[in-house]
C-alpha positions as CSV (number, residue, x, y, z in Angstrom):
1,M,-15.2,4.1,3.9
2,T,-13.6,7.3,3.8
3,P,-9.9,6.8,4.0
4,L,-8.2,8.2,7.1
5,T,-6.0,11.4,6.9
6,R,-2.5,11.8,8.2
7,Q,-4.0,13.6,11.3
8,D,-6.4,10.6,11.7
9,L,-3.5,8.2,11.6
10,L,-1.5,10.1,14.1
11,H,-4.4,10.3,16.4
12,R,-4.8,6.6,16.1
13,L,-1.2,6.0,16.9
14,A,-1.5,8.1,20.0
15,E,-4.7,6.1,21.0
16,L,-2.6,2.9,20.8
17,G,0.2,4.5,22.9
18,I,2.6,4.1,19.8
19,D,5.5,6.7,20.0
20,Y,6.7,8.2,16.8
21,V,8.6,11.2,15.5
22,L,7.2,13.0,12.7
23,H,9.6,14.5,9.9
24,E,7.9,16.9,7.5
25,H,9.5,17.4,4.1
26,P,8.6,18.1,0.5
27,P,6.7,15.3,-1.3
28,L,8.7,12.3,-2.2
29,R,7.7,9.8,-4.7
30,T,10.8,7.5,-5.2
31,V,13.5,6.0,-3.0
32,E,16.0,8.1,-4.9
33,Q,14.3,11.3,-3.8
34,S,14.1,10.2,-0.4
35,K,17.8,9.4,-0.2
36,A,18.6,12.7,-1.7
37,L,16.5,14.7,0.8
38,R,16.7,12.8,4.2
39,G,20.3,13.4,5.1
40,E,21.3,11.5,8.1
41,L,17.7,10.4,9.2
42,P,18.5,7.4,11.3
43,G,16.8,3.8,11.1
44,G,15.6,1.6,8.4
45,H,14.2,3.1,5.3
46,I,11.6,0.9,3.3
47,K,9.9,0.8,-0.1
48,N,6.4,-0.5,-0.5
49,L,5.0,-2.3,-3.5
50,F,1.4,-2.6,-4.0
51,L,0.8,-5.8,-6.1
52,R,-2.1,-7.9,-7.6
53,D,-2.4,-11.2,-9.4
54,K,-4.6,-12.2,-12.1
55,K,-7.4,-13.2,-9.5
56,R,-7.3,-9.6,-8.1
57,N,-5.6,-10.9,-4.8
58,M,-3.7,-7.8,-3.5
59,W,-0.5,-7.6,-1.4
60,L,1.4,-4.8,0.2
61,V,5.0,-5.8,0.3
62,T,7.4,-3.8,2.5
63,V,11.1,-4.2,2.2
64,L,14.3,-2.5,2.9
65,E,14.6,0.4,0.3
66,D,17.6,-1.2,-1.6
67,R,16.2,-4.7,-1.7
68,P,15.9,-6.0,-5.3
69,I,12.6,-7.7,-5.7
70,D,12.1,-10.5,-8.2
71,L,8.3,-10.5,-8.8
72,K,8.5,-13.9,-10.5
73,A,10.2,-15.5,-7.4
74,L,8.1,-13.7,-5.0
75,R,4.9,-15.0,-6.7
76,S,5.5,-18.6,-5.4
77,R,6.5,-17.4,-1.9
78,I,3.1,-15.6,-1.4
79,D,1.0,-18.1,-3.3
80,A,-0.1,-15.7,-6.0
81,R,-2.2,-16.8,-8.8
82,G,-0.6,-16.0,-12.1
83,T,1.7,-13.2,-12.9
84,L,2.2,-10.5,-10.2
85,S,1.8,-7.0,-11.3
86,F,1.6,-3.5,-9.8
87,G,-1.8,-2.4,-8.8
88,N,-3.0,0.7,-10.6
89,A,-3.7,4.0,-8.9
90,E,-7.5,3.4,-8.7
91,L,-7.2,0.0,-7.0
92,L,-4.6,1.4,-4.7
93,R,-6.9,4.3,-3.6
94,E,-9.9,1.8,-3.3
95,A,-7.9,-0.8,-1.3
96,L,-5.6,1.4,0.9
97,G,-6.9,4.9,0.4
98,V,-3.5,6.4,-0.5
99,E,-2.1,7.8,-3.7
100,P,0.8,6.3,-5.7
101,G,4.1,7.5,-4.0
102,A,2.6,7.3,-0.6
103,V,2.2,3.5,-0.3
104,T,3.0,2.6,3.3
105,P,2.1,0.0,5.8
106,C,0.2,2.6,7.6
107,A,-2.3,2.3,4.9
108,L,-3.6,-0.9,6.3
109,V,-5.6,1.2,8.6
110,N,-7.8,1.9,5.6
111,D,-8.3,-1.8,4.9
112,P,-10.6,-3.1,7.6
113,D,-11.8,-5.9,5.5
114,R,-8.3,-7.2,5.2
115,R,-8.5,-7.4,1.5
116,V,-4.8,-6.8,1.1
117,T,-2.3,-9.2,2.5
118,F,0.7,-7.6,4.2
119,V,4.2,-9.1,3.4
120,L,7.0,-7.8,5.5
121,D,10.7,-8.3,4.8
122,K,12.1,-9.6,8.2
123,A,15.3,-7.5,7.8
124,V,13.1,-4.2,8.3
125,L,12.6,-5.4,11.9
126,A,16.4,-5.3,12.6
127,H,16.3,-1.6,12.2
128,D,15.1,0.9,14.9
129,P,13.4,3.1,14.0
130,V,11.5,2.1,10.9
131,N,10.7,5.1,8.7
132,A,7.4,5.1,6.7
133,H,5.1,7.6,5.2
134,P,2.1,8.5,7.3
135,L,-0.5,8.0,4.5
136,T,0.9,11.1,2.6
137,N,4.4,11.4,1.0
138,D,5.0,14.9,2.4
139,A,6.2,13.5,5.8
140,T,8.0,10.5,7.3
141,I,7.2,8.9,10.8
142,A,9.9,6.9,12.7
143,L,8.5,4.3,14.9
144,A,10.0,1.2,16.8
145,P,9.7,-2.1,14.8
146,D,7.6,-3.7,17.5
147,D,5.3,-0.7,17.4
148,L,5.0,-1.2,13.6
149,L,3.8,-4.7,14.2
150,R,1.5,-3.7,17.0
151,F,-0.2,-1.0,14.7
152,V,-0.5,-3.6,11.9
153,A,-2.2,-6.0,14.3
154,A,-4.5,-3.3,15.6
155,C,-5.6,-2.7,12.0
156,G,-6.6,-6.4,11.9
157,H,-3.8,-7.5,9.8
158,E,-1.0,-10.0,10.4
159,A,2.4,-9.7,8.7
160,M,3.5,-12.6,6.4
161,M,7.1,-12.4,7.3
162,L,9.5,-13.3,4.6
163,D,13.3,-13.6,4.8
164,F,14.3,-11.8,1.5
165,D,18.0,-12.7,2.2
166,Q,17.2,-16.3,1.7
167,A,17.2,-17.8,-1.7
168,V,14.0,-19.2,-3.1
């Protein structure tokens, strides 16, 4: 399957009746770059981790941008087999159709076989809007948290909701 483009994604959002605001900007690869550039862009800002285990199970973990992640503790919470590690660029392109630096929950649209499990920090949903890359890292879309969940469901995925504020 050919991965969707940003324009394809925006068309899909429109088909689903999901409102969004698009903010174009220079390419951003890190949370630090995003913070430096965004100014007073309202809403929740996220970071996304593409992870895999030794059995090649894959997860897309979306958390608030400043959330520290303990991969060892996360492993047991998501039932990973063996050590969790970051998926490489080739696996990321194959599974979600995006490049490193552009990982986003929107990329679930490129995973119709549901090979990737989506893990969402419950705290993200307390922010309105939620800001995410639209399959490329040269723009940000802002959408309502309920619309994010609706989009994920329309992609055939269900969010594994985790409370990252709760100790393991």
